[in-house]
mmCIF file of the C-alpha atoms, coordinates in Angstrom:
data_MODEL
# 
_entry.id   MODEL 
# 
loop_
_atom_site.group_PDB 
_atom_site.id 
_atom_site.type_symbol 
_atom_site.label_atom_id 
_atom_site.label_alt_id 
_atom_site.label_comp_id 
_atom_site.label_asym_id 
_atom_site.label_entity_id 
_atom_site.label_seq_id 
_atom_site.pdbx_PDB_ins_code 
_atom_site.Cartn_x 
_atom_site.Cartn_y 
_atom_site.Cartn_z 
_atom_site.occupancy 
_atom_site.B_iso_or_equiv 
_atom_site.pdbx_formal_charge 
_atom_site.auth_seq_id 
_atom_site.auth_comp_id 
_atom_site.auth_asym_id 
_atom_site.auth_atom_id 
_atom_site.pdbx_PDB_model_num 
ATOM 1   C CA . MET A 1 1   ? 0.000   0.000  0.000  1.00 0.00 ? 1   MET A CA 1 
ATOM 2   C CA . LYS A 1 2   ? 1.075   3.595  -0.603 1.00 0.00 ? 2   LYS A CA 1 
ATOM 3   C CA . ILE A 1 3   ? 2.111   5.472  2.519  1.00 0.00 ? 3   ILE A CA 1 
ATOM 4   C CA . ASN A 1 4   ? 4.573   8.333  2.974  1.00 0.00 ? 4   ASN A CA 1 
ATOM 5   C CA . ASN A 1 5   ? 7.930   7.851  4.709  1.00 0.00 ? 5   ASN A CA 1 
ATOM 6   C CA . ARG A 1 6   ? 6.931   9.766  7.821  1.00 0.00 ? 6   ARG A CA 1 
ATOM 7   C CA . LEU A 1 7   ? 3.862   7.609  8.481  1.00 0.00 ? 7   LEU A CA 1 
ATOM 8   C CA . LYS A 1 8   ? 5.686   4.400  7.545  1.00 0.00 ? 8   LYS A CA 1 
ATOM 9   C CA . THR A 1 9   ? 8.494   5.202  9.980  1.00 0.00 ? 9   THR A CA 1 
ATOM 10  C CA . ILE A 1 10  ? 5.986   5.907  12.747 1.00 0.00 ? 10  ILE A CA 1 
ATOM 11  C CA . GLY A 1 11  ? 4.193   2.669  11.919 1.00 0.00 ? 11  GLY A CA 1 
ATOM 12  C CA . ASP A 1 12  ? 7.429   0.683  12.059 1.00 0.00 ? 12  ASP A CA 1 
ATOM 13  C CA . LEU A 1 13  ? 8.079   2.040  15.567 1.00 0.00 ? 13  LEU A CA 1 
ATOM 14  C CA . VAL A 1 14  ? 4.732   0.807  16.935 1.00 0.00 ? 14  VAL A CA 1 
ATOM 15  C CA . PRO A 1 15  ? 5.198   -2.351 19.066 1.00 0.00 ? 15  PRO A CA 1 
ATOM 16  C CA . LEU A 1 16  ? 3.757   -5.398 17.292 1.00 0.00 ? 16  LEU A CA 1 
ATOM 17  C CA . SER A 1 17  ? 1.890   -6.581 20.385 1.00 0.00 ? 17  SER A CA 1 
ATOM 18  C CA . SER A 1 18  ? 0.223   -3.218 21.011 1.00 0.00 ? 18  SER A CA 1 
ATOM 19  C CA . TYR A 1 19  ? -3.317  -1.881 20.609 1.00 0.00 ? 19  TYR A CA 1 
ATOM 20  C CA . PRO A 1 20  ? -2.730  1.578  19.087 1.00 0.00 ? 20  PRO A CA 1 
ATOM 21  C CA . LEU A 1 21  ? -4.825  4.721  18.826 1.00 0.00 ? 21  LEU A CA 1 
ATOM 22  C CA . ASP A 1 22  ? -3.934  7.218  16.098 1.00 0.00 ? 22  ASP A CA 1 
ATOM 23  C CA . ILE A 1 23  ? -5.188  10.694 17.040 1.00 0.00 ? 23  ILE A CA 1 
ATOM 24  C CA . GLY A 1 24  ? -5.801  13.107 14.166 1.00 0.00 ? 24  GLY A CA 1 
ATOM 25  C CA . CYS A 1 25  ? -5.745  10.145 11.795 1.00 0.00 ? 25  CYS A CA 1 
ATOM 26  C CA . ASP A 1 26  ? -6.630  12.080 8.628  1.00 0.00 ? 26  ASP A CA 1 
ATOM 27  C CA . HIS A 1 27  ? -7.300  9.284  6.082  1.00 0.00 ? 27  HIS A CA 1 
ATOM 28  C CA . ALA A 1 28  ? -6.383  6.441  8.501  1.00 0.00 ? 28  ALA A CA 1 
ATOM 29  C CA . LEU A 1 29  ? -3.450  5.247  6.377  1.00 0.00 ? 29  LEU A CA 1 
ATOM 30  C CA . LEU A 1 30  ? -1.250  4.688  9.437  1.00 0.00 ? 30  LEU A CA 1 
ATOM 31  C CA . SER A 1 31  ? -3.797  2.419  11.131 1.00 0.00 ? 31  SER A CA 1 
ATOM 32  C CA . ILE A 1 32  ? -4.415  0.559  7.868  1.00 0.00 ? 32  ILE A CA 1 
ATOM 33  C CA . TYR A 1 33  ? -0.653  0.073  7.442  1.00 0.00 ? 33  TYR A CA 1 
ATOM 34  C CA . LEU A 1 34  ? -0.386  -1.309 10.970 1.00 0.00 ? 34  LEU A CA 1 
ATOM 35  C CA . VAL A 1 35  ? -2.995  -4.022 10.509 1.00 0.00 ? 35  VAL A CA 1 
ATOM 36  C CA . LYS A 1 36  ? -2.407  -4.783 6.816  1.00 0.00 ? 36  LYS A CA 1 
ATOM 37  C CA . GLU A 1 37  ? 1.376   -4.623 6.517  1.00 0.00 ? 37  GLU A CA 1 
ATOM 38  C CA . ARG A 1 38  ? 2.656   -5.085 10.066 1.00 0.00 ? 38  ARG A CA 1 
ATOM 39  C CA . GLY A 1 39  ? 0.096   -7.628 11.222 1.00 0.00 ? 39  GLY A CA 1 
ATOM 40  C CA . LEU A 1 40  ? -1.406  -5.920 14.262 1.00 0.00 ? 40  LEU A CA 1 
ATOM 41  C CA . SER A 1 41  ? -4.732  -7.453 15.222 1.00 0.00 ? 41  SER A CA 1 
ATOM 42  C CA . LYS A 1 42  ? -6.598  -4.162 15.622 1.00 0.00 ? 42  LYS A CA 1 
ATOM 43  C CA . ALA A 1 43  ? -6.231  -0.372 15.720 1.00 0.00 ? 43  ALA A CA 1 
ATOM 44  C CA . VAL A 1 44  ? -8.312  2.709  16.430 1.00 0.00 ? 44  VAL A CA 1 
ATOM 45  C CA . ALA A 1 45  ? -8.148  5.844  14.265 1.00 0.00 ? 45  ALA A CA 1 
ATOM 46  C CA . SER A 1 46  ? -9.789  9.084  15.358 1.00 0.00 ? 46  SER A CA 1 
ATOM 47  C CA . ASP A 1 47  ? -10.251 12.550 13.922 1.00 0.00 ? 47  ASP A CA 1 
ATOM 48  C CA . ASN A 1 48  ? -12.428 15.510 14.828 1.00 0.00 ? 48  ASN A CA 1 
ATOM 49  C CA . LYS A 1 49  ? -13.320 16.338 11.211 1.00 0.00 ? 49  LYS A CA 1 
ATOM 50  C CA . SER A 1 50  ? -15.975 14.608 9.109  1.00 0.00 ? 50  SER A CA 1 
ATOM 51  C CA . GLY A 1 51  ? -14.190 15.096 5.764  1.00 0.00 ? 51  GLY A CA 1 
ATOM 52  C CA . PRO A 1 52  ? -11.042 13.108 6.593  1.00 0.00 ? 52  PRO A CA 1 
ATOM 53  C CA . LEU A 1 53  ? -13.112 10.400 8.314  1.00 0.00 ? 53  LEU A CA 1 
ATOM 54  C CA . LYS A 1 54  ? -15.248 9.986  5.190  1.00 0.00 ? 54  LYS A CA 1 
ATOM 55  C CA . LYS A 1 55  ? -12.076 9.349  3.193  1.00 0.00 ? 55  LYS A CA 1 
ATOM 56  C CA . ALA A 1 56  ? -10.802 7.105  6.007  1.00 0.00 ? 56  ALA A CA 1 
ATOM 57  C CA . ARG A 1 57  ? -13.939 4.966  5.747  1.00 0.00 ? 57  ARG A CA 1 
ATOM 58  C CA . GLU A 1 58  ? -13.372 4.621  1.999  1.00 0.00 ? 58  GLU A CA 1 
ATOM 59  C CA . ASN A 1 59  ? -9.740  3.611  2.585  1.00 0.00 ? 59  ASN A CA 1 
ATOM 60  C CA . VAL A 1 60  ? -10.622 1.059  5.274  1.00 0.00 ? 60  VAL A CA 1 
ATOM 61  C CA . LYS A 1 61  ? -13.173 -0.486 2.914  1.00 0.00 ? 61  LYS A CA 1 
ATOM 62  C CA . PHE A 1 62  ? -10.767 -0.415 -0.061 1.00 0.00 ? 62  PHE A CA 1 
ATOM 63  C CA . TYR A 1 63  ? -8.024  -2.212 1.879  1.00 0.00 ? 63  TYR A CA 1 
ATOM 64  C CA . LYS A 1 64  ? -10.560 -4.674 3.356  1.00 0.00 ? 64  LYS A CA 1 
ATOM 65  C CA . VAL A 1 65  ? -9.680  -3.993 6.998  1.00 0.00 ? 65  VAL A CA 1 
ATOM 66  C CA . SER A 1 66  ? -13.074 -2.808 8.294  1.00 0.00 ? 66  SER A CA 1 
ATOM 67  C CA . ASP A 1 67  ? -13.021 -5.587 10.902 1.00 0.00 ? 67  ASP A CA 1 
ATOM 68  C CA . LYS A 1 68  ? -9.647  -4.450 12.271 1.00 0.00 ? 68  LYS A CA 1 
ATOM 69  C CA . VAL A 1 69  ? -9.615  -0.630 12.090 1.00 0.00 ? 69  VAL A CA 1 
ATOM 70  C CA . GLU A 1 70  ? -12.211 1.212  14.150 1.00 0.00 ? 70  GLU A CA 1 
ATOM 71  C CA . LEU A 1 71  ? -12.907 4.813  13.131 1.00 0.00 ? 71  LEU A CA 1 
ATOM 72  C CA . ILE A 1 72  ? -14.095 7.330  15.721 1.00 0.00 ? 72  ILE A CA 1 
ATOM 73  C CA . LYS A 1 73  ? -15.019 10.987 15.376 1.00 0.00 ? 73  LYS A CA 1 
ATOM 74  C CA . SER A 1 74  ? -13.799 12.710 18.535 1.00 0.00 ? 74  SER A CA 1 
ATOM 75  C CA . GLU A 1 75  ? -11.485 15.266 20.073 1.00 0.00 ? 75  GLU A CA 1 
ATOM 76  C CA . GLY A 1 76  ? -8.095  13.996 21.194 1.00 0.00 ? 76  GLY A CA 1 
ATOM 77  C CA . LEU A 1 77  ? -8.091  11.234 23.778 1.00 0.00 ? 77  LEU A CA 1 
ATOM 78  C CA . ASP A 1 78  ? -11.882 11.177 24.026 1.00 0.00 ? 78  ASP A CA 1 
ATOM 79  C CA . SER A 1 79  ? -11.545 8.289  21.577 1.00 0.00 ? 79  SER A CA 1 
ATOM 80  C CA . TYR A 1 80  ? -9.716  6.149  24.142 1.00 0.00 ? 80  TYR A CA 1 
ATOM 81  C CA . LYS A 1 81  ? -11.006 2.579  24.420 1.00 0.00 ? 81  LYS A CA 1 
ATOM 82  C CA . GLU A 1 82  ? -10.273 -0.095 27.006 1.00 0.00 ? 82  GLU A CA 1 
ATOM 83  C CA . GLY A 1 83  ? -7.025  -1.907 26.232 1.00 0.00 ? 83  GLY A CA 1 
ATOM 84  C CA . ILE A 1 84  ? -5.328  0.793  24.174 1.00 0.00 ? 84  ILE A CA 1 
ATOM 85  C CA . ASP A 1 85  ? -1.688  1.012  25.277 1.00 0.00 ? 85  ASP A CA 1 
ATOM 86  C CA . THR A 1 86  ? -0.050  3.004  22.469 1.00 0.00 ? 86  THR A CA 1 
ATOM 87  C CA . ILE A 1 87  ? -0.791  6.460  21.068 1.00 0.00 ? 87  ILE A CA 1 
ATOM 88  C CA . THR A 1 88  ? 0.444   7.956  17.813 1.00 0.00 ? 88  THR A CA 1 
ATOM 89  C CA . ILE A 1 89  ? 0.072   11.621 16.825 1.00 0.00 ? 89  ILE A CA 1 
ATOM 90  C CA . SER A 1 90  ? 1.733   13.229 13.800 1.00 0.00 ? 90  SER A CA 1 
ATOM 91  C CA . GLY A 1 91  ? 1.396   16.308 11.642 1.00 0.00 ? 91  GLY A CA 1 
ATOM 92  C CA . MET A 1 92  ? 0.076   18.413 14.505 1.00 0.00 ? 92  MET A CA 1 
ATOM 93  C CA . GLY A 1 93  ? 1.543   21.402 16.328 1.00 0.00 ? 93  GLY A CA 1 
ATOM 94  C CA . GLY A 1 94  ? 3.534   20.549 19.431 1.00 0.00 ? 94  GLY A CA 1 
ATOM 95  C CA . LEU A 1 95  ? 1.508   22.781 21.750 1.00 0.00 ? 95  LEU A CA 1 
ATOM 96  C CA . ASN A 1 96  ? -1.704  21.193 20.485 1.00 0.00 ? 96  ASN A CA 1 
ATOM 97  C CA . ILE A 1 97  ? -0.265  17.731 21.202 1.00 0.00 ? 97  ILE A CA 1 
ATOM 98  C CA . ASN A 1 98  ? 0.661   18.873 24.702 1.00 0.00 ? 98  ASN A CA 1 
ATOM 99  C CA . LYS A 1 99  ? -2.863  20.147 25.327 1.00 0.00 ? 99  LYS A CA 1 
ATOM 100 C CA . ILE A 1 100 ? -4.435  16.873 24.144 1.00 0.00 ? 100 ILE A CA 1 
ATOM 101 C CA . LEU A 1 101 ? -2.281  14.878 26.564 1.00 0.00 ? 101 LEU A CA 1 
ATOM 102 C CA . ASP A 1 102 ? -2.546  17.346 29.444 1.00 0.00 ? 102 ASP A CA 1 
ATOM 103 C CA . ASP A 1 103 ? -6.345  17.504 29.208 1.00 0.00 ? 103 ASP A CA 1 
ATOM 104 C CA . ASN A 1 104 ? -6.649  13.708 29.363 1.00 0.00 ? 104 ASN A CA 1 
ATOM 105 C CA . ARG A 1 105 ? -4.089  12.632 31.947 1.00 0.00 ? 105 ARG A CA 1 
ATOM 106 C CA . LYS A 1 106 ? -6.507  10.063 33.387 1.00 0.00 ? 106 LYS A CA 1 
ATOM 107 C CA . TYR A 1 107 ? -6.026  7.863  30.300 1.00 0.00 ? 107 TYR A CA 1 
ATOM 108 C CA . LEU A 1 108 ? -2.232  8.035  30.342 1.00 0.00 ? 108 LEU A CA 1 
ATOM 109 C CA . LYS A 1 109 ? -1.947  5.562  33.229 1.00 0.00 ? 109 LYS A CA 1 
ATOM 110 C CA . ASN A 1 110 ? -2.786  2.866  30.652 1.00 0.00 ? 110 ASN A CA 1 
ATOM 111 C CA . ILE A 1 111 ? -0.469  4.157  27.918 1.00 0.00 ? 111 ILE A CA 1 
ATOM 112 C CA . ASN A 1 112 ? 2.992   2.562  27.799 1.00 0.00 ? 112 ASN A CA 1 
ATOM 113 C CA . THR A 1 113 ? 4.193   4.049  24.501 1.00 0.00 ? 113 THR A CA 1 
ATOM 114 C CA . LEU A 1 114 ? 3.632   7.370  22.737 1.00 0.00 ? 114 LEU A CA 1 
ATOM 115 C CA . ILE A 1 115 ? 5.010   7.956  19.246 1.00 0.00 ? 115 ILE A CA 1 
ATOM 116 C CA . LEU A 1 116 ? 4.785   11.643 18.438 1.00 0.00 ? 116 LEU A CA 1 
ATOM 117 C CA . SER A 1 117 ? 5.881   13.656 15.415 1.00 0.00 ? 117 SER A CA 1 
ATOM 118 C CA . PRO A 1 118 ? 5.071   17.321 16.080 1.00 0.00 ? 118 PRO A CA 1 
ATOM 119 C CA . ASN A 1 119 ? 5.365   19.937 13.359 1.00 0.00 ? 119 ASN A CA 1 
ATOM 120 C CA . ASN A 1 120 ? 6.942   22.394 15.809 1.00 0.00 ? 120 ASN A CA 1 
ATOM 121 C CA . TYR A 1 121 ? 7.748   23.034 19.492 1.00 0.00 ? 121 TYR A CA 1 
ATOM 122 C CA . SER A 1 122 ? 9.490   19.672 19.792 1.00 0.00 ? 122 SER A CA 1 
ATOM 123 C CA . LEU A 1 123 ? 11.417  20.718 22.909 1.00 0.00 ? 123 LEU A CA 1 
ATOM 124 C CA . ALA A 1 124 ? 8.148   21.668 24.603 1.00 0.00 ? 124 ALA A CA 1 
ATOM 125 C CA . VAL A 1 125 ? 6.729   18.236 23.701 1.00 0.00 ? 125 VAL A CA 1 
ATOM 126 C CA . LYS A 1 126 ? 9.733   16.462 25.234 1.00 0.00 ? 126 LYS A CA 1 
ATOM 127 C CA . ARG A 1 127 ? 9.432   18.546 28.394 1.00 0.00 ? 127 ARG A CA 1 
ATOM 128 C CA . LYS A 1 128 ? 5.712   17.850 28.699 1.00 0.00 ? 128 LYS A CA 1 
ATOM 129 C CA . LEU A 1 129 ? 6.102   14.088 28.292 1.00 0.00 ? 129 LEU A CA 1 
ATOM 130 C CA . ILE A 1 130 ? 8.868   13.996 30.900 1.00 0.00 ? 130 ILE A CA 1 
ATOM 131 C CA . LYS A 1 131 ? 6.607   15.904 33.260 1.00 0.00 ? 131 LYS A CA 1 
ATOM 132 C CA . LEU A 1 132 ? 3.860   13.342 32.576 1.00 0.00 ? 132 LEU A CA 1 
ATOM 133 C CA . GLY A 1 133 ? 6.151   10.480 33.614 1.00 0.00 ? 133 GLY A CA 1 
ATOM 134 C CA . TYR A 1 134 ? 7.714   9.309  30.353 1.00 0.00 ? 134 TYR A CA 1 
ATOM 135 C CA . HIS A 1 135 ? 11.270  9.198  29.028 1.00 0.00 ? 135 HIS A CA 1 
ATOM 136 C CA . VAL A 1 136 ? 12.699  9.512  25.517 1.00 0.00 ? 136 VAL A CA 1 
ATOM 137 C CA . ASP A 1 137 ? 13.283  5.953  24.285 1.00 0.00 ? 137 ASP A CA 1 
ATOM 138 C CA . ASN A 1 138 ? 14.173  6.805  20.691 1.00 0.00 ? 138 ASN A CA 1 
ATOM 139 C CA . GLU A 1 139 ? 14.355  9.722  18.262 1.00 0.00 ? 139 GLU A CA 1 
ATOM 140 C CA . VAL A 1 140 ? 14.192  9.231  14.501 1.00 0.00 ? 140 VAL A CA 1 
ATOM 141 C CA . LEU A 1 141 ? 14.487  11.736 11.668 1.00 0.00 ? 141 LEU A CA 1 
ATOM 142 C CA . VAL A 1 142 ? 12.689  11.441 8.328  1.00 0.00 ? 142 VAL A CA 1 
ATOM 143 C CA . LYS A 1 143 ? 13.149  13.724 5.327  1.00 0.00 ? 143 LYS A CA 1 
ATOM 144 C CA . GLU A 1 144 ? 10.157  14.264 3.067  1.00 0.00 ? 144 GLU A CA 1 
ATOM 145 C CA . HIS A 1 145 ? 9.766   16.984 0.420  1.00 0.00 ? 145 HIS A CA 1 
ATOM 146 C CA . ASN A 1 146 ? 12.961  18.637 1.735  1.00 0.00 ? 146 ASN A CA 1 
ATOM 147 C CA . ILE A 1 147 ? 11.532  18.895 5.258  1.00 0.00 ? 147 ILE A CA 1 
ATOM 148 C CA . ILE A 1 148 ? 13.156  17.007 8.129  1.00 0.00 ? 148 ILE A CA 1 
ATOM 149 C CA . TYR A 1 149 ? 10.587  15.653 10.573 1.00 0.00 ? 149 TYR A CA 1 
ATOM 150 C CA . GLU A 1 150 ? 11.344  14.516 14.111 1.00 0.00 ? 150 GLU A CA 1 
ATOM 151 C CA . ILE A 1 151 ? 9.699   11.383 15.489 1.00 0.00 ? 151 ILE A CA 1 
ATOM 152 C CA . PHE A 1 152 ? 9.875   10.690 19.225 1.00 0.00 ? 152 PHE A CA 1 
ATOM 153 C CA . VAL A 1 153 ? 9.205   7.416  20.992 1.00 0.00 ? 153 VAL A CA 1 
ATOM 154 C CA . PHE A 1 154 ? 8.295   7.928  24.639 1.00 0.00 ? 154 PHE A CA 1 
ATOM 155 C CA . LYS A 1 155 ? 8.076   5.055  27.125 1.00 0.00 ? 155 LYS A CA 1 
ATOM 156 C CA . LYS A 1 156 ? 6.680   5.042  30.629 1.00 0.00 ? 156 LYS A CA 1 
ATOM 157 C CA . GLY A 1 157 ? 9.324   5.691  33.287 1.00 0.00 ? 157 GLY A CA 1 
ATOM 158 C CA . ARG A 1 158 ? 11.140  8.751  34.614 1.00 0.00 ? 158 ARG A CA 1 
ATOM 159 C CA . LYS A 1 159 ? 14.644  9.875  33.647 1.00 0.00 ? 159 LYS A CA 1 
ATOM 160 C CA . TYR A 1 160 ? 16.532  13.095 34.307 1.00 0.00 ? 160 TYR A CA 1 
ATOM 161 C CA . TYR A 1 161 ? 17.929  15.062 31.363 1.00 0.00 ? 161 TYR A CA 1 
ATOM 162 C CA . SER A 1 162 ? 20.183  18.107 31.329 1.00 0.00 ? 162 SER A CA 1 
ATOM 163 C CA . TYR A 1 163 ? 19.065  20.991 29.117 1.00 0.00 ? 163 TYR A CA 1 
ATOM 164 C CA . LYS A 1 164 ? 21.843  20.114 26.653 1.00 0.00 ? 164 LYS A CA 1 
ATOM 165 C CA . LYS A 1 165 ? 20.654  16.515 26.279 1.00 0.00 ? 165 LYS A CA 1 
ATOM 166 C CA . LEU A 1 166 ? 17.030  17.516 25.974 1.00 0.00 ? 166 LEU A CA 1 
ATOM 167 C CA . PHE A 1 167 ? 17.809  20.209 23.402 1.00 0.00 ? 167 PHE A CA 1 
ATOM 168 C CA . LEU A 1 168 ? 20.050  18.032 21.220 1.00 0.00 ? 168 LEU A CA 1 
ATOM 169 C CA . GLY A 1 169 ? 17.971  14.912 21.806 1.00 0.00 ? 169 GLY A CA 1 
ATOM 170 C CA . PRO A 1 170 ? 19.088  12.324 24.378 1.00 0.00 ? 170 PRO A CA 1 
ATOM 171 C CA . THR A 1 171 ? 19.237  9.522  21.789 1.00 0.00 ? 171 THR A CA 1 
ATOM 172 C CA . LEU A 1 172 ? 19.661  11.601 18.616 1.00 0.00 ? 172 LEU A CA 1 
ATOM 173 C CA . MET A 1 173 ? 22.906  13.157 19.872 1.00 0.00 ? 173 MET A CA 1 
ATOM 174 C CA . PHE A 1 174 ? 24.583  9.747  19.687 1.00 0.00 ? 174 PHE A CA 1 
ATOM 175 C CA . LYS A 1 175 ? 23.654  9.196  16.036 1.00 0.00 ? 175 LYS A CA 1 
ATOM 176 C CA . ASN A 1 176 ? 26.222  10.199 13.445 1.00 0.00 ? 176 ASN A CA 1 
ATOM 177 C CA . ASP A 1 177 ? 24.443  9.753  10.111 1.00 0.00 ? 177 ASP A CA 1 
ATOM 178 C CA . ASP A 1 178 ? 24.194  12.377 7.361  1.00 0.00 ? 178 ASP A CA 1 
ATOM 179 C CA . LEU A 1 179 ? 20.548  13.248 8.043  1.00 0.00 ? 179 LEU A CA 1 
ATOM 180 C CA . THR A 1 180 ? 21.245  13.930 11.724 1.00 0.00 ? 180 THR A CA 1 
ATOM 181 C CA . LYS A 1 181 ? 24.146  16.211 10.755 1.00 0.00 ? 181 LYS A CA 1 
ATOM 182 C CA . GLU A 1 182 ? 21.920  17.985 8.227  1.00 0.00 ? 182 GLU A CA 1 
ATOM 183 C CA . TYR A 1 183 ? 19.249  18.442 10.909 1.00 0.00 ? 183 TYR A CA 1 
ATOM 184 C CA . TYR A 1 184 ? 21.696  19.916 13.412 1.00 0.00 ? 184 TYR A CA 1 
ATOM 185 C CA . ASN A 1 185 ? 23.211  22.191 10.764 1.00 0.00 ? 185 ASN A CA 1 
ATOM 186 C CA . SER A 1 186 ? 19.761  23.447 9.759  1.00 0.00 ? 186 SER A CA 1 
ATOM 187 C CA . LEU A 1 187 ? 18.939  24.103 13.401 1.00 0.00 ? 187 LEU A CA 1 
ATOM 188 C CA . LEU A 1 188 ? 22.235  25.957 13.852 1.00 0.00 ? 188 LEU A CA 1 
ATOM 189 C CA . ILE A 1 189 ? 21.423  28.278 10.930 1.00 0.00 ? 189 ILE A CA 1 
ATOM 190 C CA . LYS A 1 190 ? 17.988  29.020 12.460 1.00 0.00 ? 190 LYS A CA 1 
ATOM 191 C CA . LYS A 1 191 ? 19.459  29.709 15.897 1.00 0.00 ? 191 LYS A CA 1 
ATOM 192 C CA . LYS A 1 192 ? 22.081  32.082 14.471 1.00 0.00 ? 192 LYS A CA 1 
ATOM 193 C CA . ALA A 1 193 ? 19.392  33.962 12.539 1.00 0.00 ? 193 ALA A CA 1 
ATOM 194 C CA . LEU A 1 194 ? 17.300  34.176 15.724 1.00 0.00 ? 194 LEU A CA 1 
ATOM 195 C CA . LEU A 1 195 ? 20.263  35.519 17.697 1.00 0.00 ? 195 LEU A CA 1 
ATOM 196 C CA . ASN A 1 196 ? 20.796  38.273 15.137 1.00 0.00 ? 196 ASN A CA 1 
ATOM 197 C CA . ALA A 1 197 ? 17.106  39.209 15.234 1.00 0.00 ? 197 ALA A CA 1 
ATOM 198 C CA . LEU A 1 198 ? 16.641  39.313 19.008 1.00 0.00 ? 198 LEU A CA 1 
ATOM 199 C CA . PRO A 1 199 ? 16.361  42.769 20.588 1.00 0.00 ? 199 PRO A CA 1 
ATOM 200 C CA . LYS A 1 200 ? 19.084  43.535 23.157 1.00 0.00 ? 200 LYS A CA 1 
ATOM 201 C CA . SER A 1 201 ? 16.431  43.745 25.870 1.00 0.00 ? 201 SER A CA 1 
ATOM 202 C CA . PHE A 1 202 ? 15.786  39.981 25.501 1.00 0.00 ? 202 PHE A CA 1 
ATOM 203 C CA . SER A 1 203 ? 18.881  39.188 27.567 1.00 0.00 ? 203 SER A CA 1 
ATOM 204 C CA . SER A 1 204 ? 17.784  35.790 28.916 1.00 0.00 ? 204 SER A CA 1 
ATOM 205 C CA . LYS A 1 205 ? 16.695  34.588 25.455 1.00 0.00 ? 205 LYS A CA 1 
ATOM 206 C CA . ILE A 1 206 ? 19.992  35.794 24.001 1.00 0.00 ? 206 ILE A CA 1 
ATOM 207 C CA . ARG A 1 207 ? 21.951  33.845 26.635 1.00 0.00 ? 207 ARG A CA 1 
ATOM 208 C CA . LEU A 1 208 ? 19.930  30.686 25.984 1.00 0.00 ? 208 LEU A CA 1 
ATOM 209 C CA . THR A 1 209 ? 20.277  30.980 22.204 1.00 0.00 ? 209 THR A CA 1 
ATOM 210 C CA . LYS A 1 210 ? 24.052  31.446 22.511 1.00 0.00 ? 210 LYS A CA 1 
ATOM 211 C CA . LYS A 1 211 ? 24.173  28.326 24.673 1.00 0.00 ? 211 LYS A CA 1 
ATOM 212 C CA . GLU A 1 212 ? 22.168  26.357 22.090 1.00 0.00 ? 212 GLU A CA 1 
ATOM 213 C CA . ILE A 1 213 ? 24.461  27.560 19.294 1.00 0.00 ? 213 ILE A CA 1 
ATOM 214 C CA . LYS A 1 214 ? 27.456  26.361 21.329 1.00 0.00 ? 214 LYS A CA 1 
ATOM 215 C CA . TYR A 1 215 ? 25.890  22.921 21.803 1.00 0.00 ? 215 TYR A CA 1 
ATOM 216 C CA . LEU A 1 216 ? 25.166  22.610 18.083 1.00 0.00 ? 216 LEU A CA 1 
ATOM 217 C CA . GLU A 1 217 ? 28.656  23.720 17.049 1.00 0.00 ? 217 GLU A CA 1 
ATOM 218 C CA . GLU A 1 218 ? 30.189  21.241 19.484 1.00 0.00 ? 218 GLU A CA 1 
ATOM 219 C CA . ILE A 1 219 ? 28.188  18.282 18.219 1.00 0.00 ? 219 ILE A CA 1 
ATOM 220 C CA . LEU A 1 220 ? 28.802  19.199 14.569 1.00 0.00 ? 220 LEU A CA 1 
ATOM 221 C CA . ASN A 1 221 ? 32.526  19.383 15.309 1.00 0.00 ? 221 ASN A CA 1 
ATOM 222 C CA . ASN A 1 222 ? 32.319  16.005 17.102 1.00 0.00 ? 222 ASN A CA 1 
ATOM 223 C CA . SER A 1 223 ? 33.660  17.517 20.305 1.00 0.00 ? 223 SER A CA 1 
ATOM 224 C CA . ILE A 1 224 ? 30.647  16.920 22.554 1.00 0.00 ? 224 ILE A CA 1 
# 
């Protein structure tokens, strides 16, 4: 089946024995991929918009997985069902992801794994999940249409991270492939542009940005 690299990578990170819920499922291709290609017994896909769910229903029927993929129209974790232990969210703003999880903490006691790919505010997402009692188990980068997307795998259990580790990525910082270097270099360019644009009155933000630039230069020079 046709599925983009970002969704396929997320799907390949979902534990095979899990019962996953995809929030903001769009056309439900991730859930279909999980049951059709990866062999999961069932999955739930939810969205708060009727249009995408209509297309999702067509896709589920086309791929003949109506008995395995349940579609639900709902907001965020309101679609939680008994037994779900894994949550996936992608293509959504980081602050929106944080709000979804924060507003539904009661369900998180049953969630062992969260696989999240925010479009922005990734540091805020990492901080929120750590506050909610999870640690960063893996970080994966995917490049699609010249955009590098971050994918985080969070597992239940607390760990302490320094700001440097959290900023660079506690697992990503130990990867040395070309895409990781490209990601860090792109981030360095953005941070330098931000530093030049910050008003002098923003002293604390200037200090933090300089620190982040130092971290990025160190890791790109392999001296971290």
